[in-house]
C-alpha positions in Angstrom: -0.1 0.3 -0.2 1.4 3.7 -0.7 0.1 7.5 0.2 -2.9 9.2 -1.9 -1.3 13.0 -3.4 -5.0 14.1 -3.1 -4.9 13.5 0.8 -1.8 14.5 1.2 -2.9 17.6 0.1 -5.6 18.2 1.6 -3.5 17.4 5.2 -1.0 20.0 4.4 -3.8 22.6 3.0 -6.2 21.9 7.0 -2.7 22.5 8.5 -1.6 25.8 6.7 -5.1 26.7 7.7 -4.6 25.4 11.4 -1.9 27.7 10.9 -1.0 31.6 12.4 1.3 34.1 13.8 -1.5 35.3 15.9 -1.1 34.0 19.9 -4.2 35.6 20.6 -6.1 33.1 17.7 -4.1 29.3 19.7 -5.9 28.2 22.8 -2.4 27.3 24.4 -3.8 25.2 27.1 -5.6 22.8 23.9 -3.1 20.4 22.2 -0.8 22.4 20.0 2.7 22.7 18.4 5.0 26.0 18.5 7.5 26.4 16.1 10.0 29.4 17.5 10.7 32.4 15.5 12.0 35.5 15.3 11.2 37.5 18.7 10.1 34.3 21.0 12.3 33.7 24.1 13.4 30.8 26.2 12.8 30.3 29.7 14.0 27.4 31.3 13.9 27.2 35.4 15.9 25.2 37.5 15.5 23.3 40.1 15.8 25.9 43.0 13.1 28.2 40.8 16.3 29.9 39.1 14.5 31.1 35.8 17.0 31.7 32.6 15.6 33.7 30.1 16.8 34.9 26.4 15.7 35.3 23.0 15.7 32.9 19.7 18.0 33.5 17.8 17.3 35.5 14.6 15.3 33.0 12.6 14.3 34.7 8.7 10.4 33.5 9.8 8.0 34.7 12.7 7.1 31.9 15.8 4.2 30.1 14.2 0.9 28.4 16.4 -0.5 25.4 15.4 -3.7 25.2 16.1 -5.5 21.5 18.3 -7.1 20.7 14.3 -3.2 21.9 12.5 -1.9 19.3 14.9 -4.4 16.5 13.8 -3.8 17.3 10.0 -0.6 16.7 11.0 -0.7 13.3 12.3 -2.1 12.6 9.2 -0.7 13.6 6.8 2.8 11.7 8.1 -0.1 8.1 8.9 -0.7 8.4 5.3 3.4 8.6 4.2 3.8 6.0 6.6 1.8 3.6 4.7 4.3 3.8 1.8 6.7 0.5 3.5 9.7 2.1 1.8 8.9 5.4 3.2 8.3 4.4 6.9 11.8 2.2 6.5 13.9 4.6 4.7 12.8 7.9 5.7 10.6 7.8 9.2 8.0 10.5 10.5 10.8 12.8 12.4 12.5 13.6 9.2 8.4 14.5 7.5 7.4 16.3 10.6 11.2 18.5 10.5 10.1 18.6 6.6 6.7 19.7 6.8 7.7 22.8 9.6 10.3 23.9 7.0 7.3 23.8 4.8 5.5 26.2 7.2 7.8 28.2 7.7 8.3 29.4 4.3 4.0 29.7 3.6 3.1 31.6 6.7 1.6 33.7 7.3 1.6 35.0 4.0 0.4 31.6 1.6 0.1 32.8 -1.7 -3.7 32.3 -3.6 -2.8 30.7 -5.8 -0.5 28.2 -4.4 -1.2 23.7 -6.3 -1.2 21.4 -3.0 -0.9 18.9 -4.4 2.1 20.1 -5.9 4.5 21.6 -2.9 3.4 18.2 -1.4 5.3 16.6 -4.2 8.0 18.8 -4.8 8.9 20.2 -1.3 8.2 17.2 0.7 8.2 13.7 -0.9 10.7 14.6 -3.6 12.7 16.4 -1.7 12.5 13.6 1.6 13.8 10.9 -0.9 16.7 13.3 -2.1 17.9 13.5 0.8 18.2 9.1 1.5 21.9 8.4 0.7 24.1 4.4 1.2 25.4 4.5 4.2 28.0 1.8 5.5 26.7 1.1 9.2 29.2 -1.0 11.5 27.4 -1.9 15.1 28.2 -4.2 18.4 27.0 -8.1 18.4 27.5 -9.2 21.8 28.2 -13.7 22.7 28.8 -14.0 19.2 32.3 -16.0 18.8 33.7 -15.6 15.2 36.9 -16.1 13.4 36.7 -14.5 9.6 34.2 -12.9 8.2 30.5 -14.0 7.4 27.5 -12.7 5.1 23.9 -14.0 6.4 21.5 -11.7 4.1 22.8 -8.5 3.4 25.0 -8.3 6.7 28.8 -9.3 7.2 29.9 -10.0 10.8 33.3 -10.1 11.9 35.3 -10.5 14.1 36.4 -7.3 17.0 39.7 -7.1 15.8 38.6 -6.6 12.2 36.5 -3.9 13.2 39.0 -1.9 15.4 41.3 -1.9 12.9 39.3 -0.4 10.9 37.4 2.3 12.7 41.5 3.5 14.1 41.8 3.9 10.4 38.6 5.9 9.9 39.6 8.2 12.9 42.8 9.3 11.5 41.5 9.9 8.1 38.3 12.1 9.3 39.2 15.3 8.5 39.4 17.3 12.0 40.1 21.0 12.4 43.4 22.7 10.3 44.8 23.3 13.5 47.5 20.8 13.8 46.3 20.3 17.9 43.2 20.5 17.8 42.5 18.3 14.7 44.7 15.7 17.3 42.4 16.5 19.7 39.5 15.9 17.5 40.7 12.3 16.3 40.9 11.3 19.3 37.5 11.5 20.6 36.4 9.8 17.6 38.5 7.2 18.1 37.4 7.4 22.0 34.1 6.9 21.2 34.2 4.1 18.5 36.1 2.7 21.5 33.7 2.7 23.4 30.7 1.4 20.8 33.5 -1.7 20.6 33.1 -2.7 23.4 30.4 -3.0 24.1 30.0 -6.7 22.0 32.7 -9.3 20.9 32.0 -9.2 17.4 30.7 -7.0 14.6 27.7 -6.2 12.0 28.6 -4.3 9.3 25.5 -3.8 6.8 24.7 -1.2 4.3 21.6 1.2 4.5 19.1 3.6 2.3 18.2 5.6 4.3 18.0 9.2 5.9 20.3 10.6 7.8 16.7 10.2 10.6 16.8 7.0 9.8 20.5 5.7 9.6 18.9 3.6 13.6 16.0 2.0 12.6 16.9 0.6 9.0 20.3 -0.6 9.8 18.7 -2.1 12.7 15.8 -3.3 10.6 19.3 -5.4 8.3 20.9 -6.2 11.4 18.0 -8.0 13.5 17.0 -9.7 10.7 20.6 -11.2 9.5 20.4 -12.0 13.2 17.2 -13.9 14.0 17.5 -15.9 10.4 20.5 -17.6 12.5 19.0 -18.0 16.0 15.8 -19.5 14.3 18.8 -22.4 14.5 19.3 -22.4 17.8 18.4 -25.4 18.9 20.2 -27.3 16.3 23.3 -26.4 17.8 22.5 -26.2 21.4 20.1 -26.7 23.8 17.2 -24.8 25.5 19.4 -25.7 29.0 22.0 -24.3 27.9 20.7 -20.6 27.1 23.3 -19.8 24.0 22.6 -16.6 22.7 23.5 -13.8 20.4 22.5 -10.8 18.8 22.1 -7.0 19.6 23.4 -5.4 22.8 20.2 -4.7 24.1 18.9 -7.7 23.1 21.3 -9.9 25.9 21.1 -8.3 29.1 21.2 -10.3 31.9 20.5 -10.1 35.9 19.6 -12.4 38.8 16.5 -11.3 40.5 16.2 -12.0 43.8 12.9 -13.4 45.5 12.5 -13.4 49.9 9.8 -15.7 51.3 8.1 -16.4 54.4 5.7 -18.6 55.6 4.7 -20.5 59.0 7.3 -23.1 57.7 10.1 -20.5 57.6 11.9 -18.7 55.1 13.5 -19.4 52.0 15.8 -17.6 49.4 15.2 -18.8 45.2 16.8 -16.7 42.5 14.9 -16.1 38.7 18.0 -15.9 36.2 17.5 -14.0 33.2 20.1 -13.4 30.1 23.8 -14.5 31.0 24.1 -16.8 27.4 26.5 -18.8 26.7 28.3 -17.3 23.2 27.1 -19.1 20.1 29.8 -19.5 17.4 29.4 -19.4 13.7 32.2 -20.3 11.8 32.1 -23.0 8.4 31.6 -26.2 10.2 27.9 -23.8 11.5 26.8 -22.8 8.2 27.8 -25.5 6.3 25.8 -28.3 8.8 23.1 -25.5 8.6 22.9 -25.1 3.9 23.4 -29.4 4.3 21.1 -29.9 6.5 18.5 -26.8 6.6 18.6 -25.5 3.5 20.3 -21.8 5.4 21.2 -20.5 1.8 18.0 -20.2 1.0 17.0 -18.4 4.7 20.0 -16.5 4.3 19.0 -15.7 0.5 15.5 -14.7 1.6 17.4 -12.0 4.5 19.1 -10.2 2.1 16.0 -9.3 -0.9 14.7 -6.3 -1.0 10.8 -7.2 0.2 9.5 -5.6 -2.9 11.3 -8.2 -4.6 10.4 -11.5 -2.8 6.8 -13.3 -3.0 4.2 -13.1 -0.2 5.2 -17.1 1.0 8.6 -15.4 1.2 7.1 -13.3 2.9 5.5 -15.3 5.1 8.8 -17.2 5.3 11.0 -14.0 6.4 8.3 -12.9 9.1 7.8 -15.7 10.7 12.6 -16.7 10.6 12.3 -13.2 12.7 9.3 -14.1 15.2 11.2 -17.4 15.8 14.5 -15.8 16.4 13.0 -13.3 18.5 12.2 -16.0 20.9 14.9 -17.0 21.8 16.1 -14.5 23.4 12.7 -13.2 25.1 12.9 -12.7 29.6 10.4 -15.3 29.7 8.8 -18.3 28.6 5.2 -16.8 28.5 6.8 -14.7 25.9 9.1 -16.8 24.2 6.1 -18.8 23.7 3.6 -16.3 22.4 6.7 -14.8 20.0 7.1 -19.2 18.5 3.2 -19.0 18.2 3.0 -15.9 16.5 5.7 -17.2 13.7 3.7 -20.3 13.6 0.6 -18.4 12.6 2.2 -16.0 10.1 3.6 -19.2 8.3 0.3 -20.6 8.2 -2.7 -18.3 8.1 -2.9 -16.2 5.1 -2.9 -12.0 5.1 -6.5 -11.3 6.1 -7.4 -15.0 6.6 -9.3 -15.0 10.8 -7.2 -17.1 12.8 -9.1 -20.3 14.4 -7.7 -23.2 16.5 -8.8 -25.5 13.7 -7.6 -23.8 10.9 -4.0 -24.2 12.8 -3.8 -27.7 13.9 -5.0 -28.1 10.4 -2.9 -26.5 9.0 0.3 -27.0 10.7 -0.3 -30.7 10.9 -0.8 -31.1 6.8 2.1 -29.4 6.2 4.5 -31.6 8.9 3.0 -35.5 7.9 1.7 -36.7 5.3 1.1 -39.7 7.5 -2.5 -40.1 8.6 -1.4 -41.6 12.1 1.8 -38.4 12.9 -1.2 -36.1 11.8 -3.8 -36.4 14.4 -1.1 -36.4 16.9 0.5 -33.1 16.0 -3.5 -31.5 15.4 -4.1 -33.0 18.8 -0.1 -30.9 20.4 -1.4 -28.3 18.3 -4.8 -27.4 19.4 -3.2 -27.6 23.0 -0.6 -25.5 22.4 -2.9 -23.2 20.7 -4.8 -23.4 23.7 -1.9 -22.1 25.9 -1.7 -18.9 23.1 -5.0 -17.9 23.7 -4.3 -17.7 27.8 -1.5 -15.5 27.9 -3.3 -13.4 25.1 -6.4 -13.1 26.6 -6.2 -14.1 30.1 -2.5 -12.7 31.0 -1.1 -16.9 32.0 2.4 -16.6 32.9 2.4 -20.1 33.7 3.8 -21.6 30.5 6.6 -24.8 31.7 10.1 -25.3 30.1 8.4 -28.6 28.0 5.6 -26.2 26.7 7.9 -24.4 24.9 10.3 -26.2 23.7 7.4 -28.7 21.9 6.0 -25.1 20.2 9.7 -24.3 19.2 10.3 -27.8 17.4 7.2 -27.2 15.5 7.7 -23.5 14.3 10.8 -24.6 13.3 10.4 -27.7 11.4 7.3 -26.1 10.0 9.7 -22.9 8.3 11.6 -25.8 7.3 8.6 -27.8 5.9 8.0 -23.8 4.3 11.4 -23.3 2.3 11.2 -27.1 0.8 7.7 -25.7 -1.3 9.6 -22.4 -2.8 10.3 -24.3 -5.5 7.3 -24.8 -6.5 4.7 -23.0 -5.0 4.8 -18.9 -5.4 2.6 -17.6 -3.2 1.2 -18.4 0.2 -2.4 -18.7 -1.1 -0.4 -21.7 -3.2 0.7 -23.3 0.1 -2.9 -22.9 1.6 -4.4 -24.2 -1.5 -2.0 -27.3 -0.8 -3.1 -27.9 2.9 -6.3 -27.5 1.6 -6.1 -30.0 -1.0 -4.0 -33.0 1.4 -6.4 -32.5 3.8 -9.3 -33.2 1.3 -7.2 -35.9 -0.3 
């Protein structure tokens, strides 16, 4: 789905109509927005009540007041633009809001009588923002990954920490600082210190390229890296049992800690500990990748992870998203969260866009996807209904008492479902065709 330029023009007209330089025309007690300009003053009140007053920098525009209706129209404009997947991923709402503010500064209060809002939207918003999309090389730390050489998965190259540190030093030395030699050395040292602080967050690096507005670098790079990380993490149980608790990922995913519980009753005192995180390292090497390629068609998963969304068919869409949910379940902080993510992974594979999920549909399709044997299908169908019931209790009743065995069951089903769907890619090219195949198996 993409945006509608006619709607965007209508929203922009509403924004302009509800923006004024006259403060008396705006109820400051209602939600609104102020774009500070010439004559504006900033007041900062400290903790002790001390006030600091100061004028805004001389601006080429007056202070603008956007009333409640204008803010609502601005939100509608953003939501319409963000219907476009590429725009949402590569540009985002922050850059969009800033660009709208710049347009308001040039139009208000002297709005041309012959203004063409469709043209303004096309030229000064959409084209302007898309022209600001440039290619960035992004490197970020990965925690708990053991790797001895560079390995590419999807659009991401994973490399040892030492490789990145050397490259960081080279980048810092090549950085163009001030003309003054001493100041240049100081700035290079500061840049290198920042890079070293980032390097210390991980045991390896993820390197990728993204086309994005500067306001969207983090989101775009994170999407690429998480896609690659989860593509590998989805296969964690091939090498590590749940009790081994091995995993790798971005630093914020790998936080760990112990929570102590002090319990008392008539029988005495009990001290219990709940440990989260503290994952064992995960290794990526030629042996690991060779095993995945030989037995699990991993090259296909990597290809899908590295292909632009618009170039994938709907069955590949479902496989890519389902792989992401299963990969995220590996580092979920609770059994209930992990169980739910596995269930979501299965639902994305089994249910087409626009369909309603039901327990029978879930159980039927999973049974016929995973087996051609009637007795095995009955066992899978029964287990699927039971596990779907737990999923419903979590979602609708806040159920948390998920057992480790139950998580293992649904994770195993999810991984096998991923493999079963990937094996159909040579003969099926849409999600609807997978649904049709499973329907035919049921009634054959």
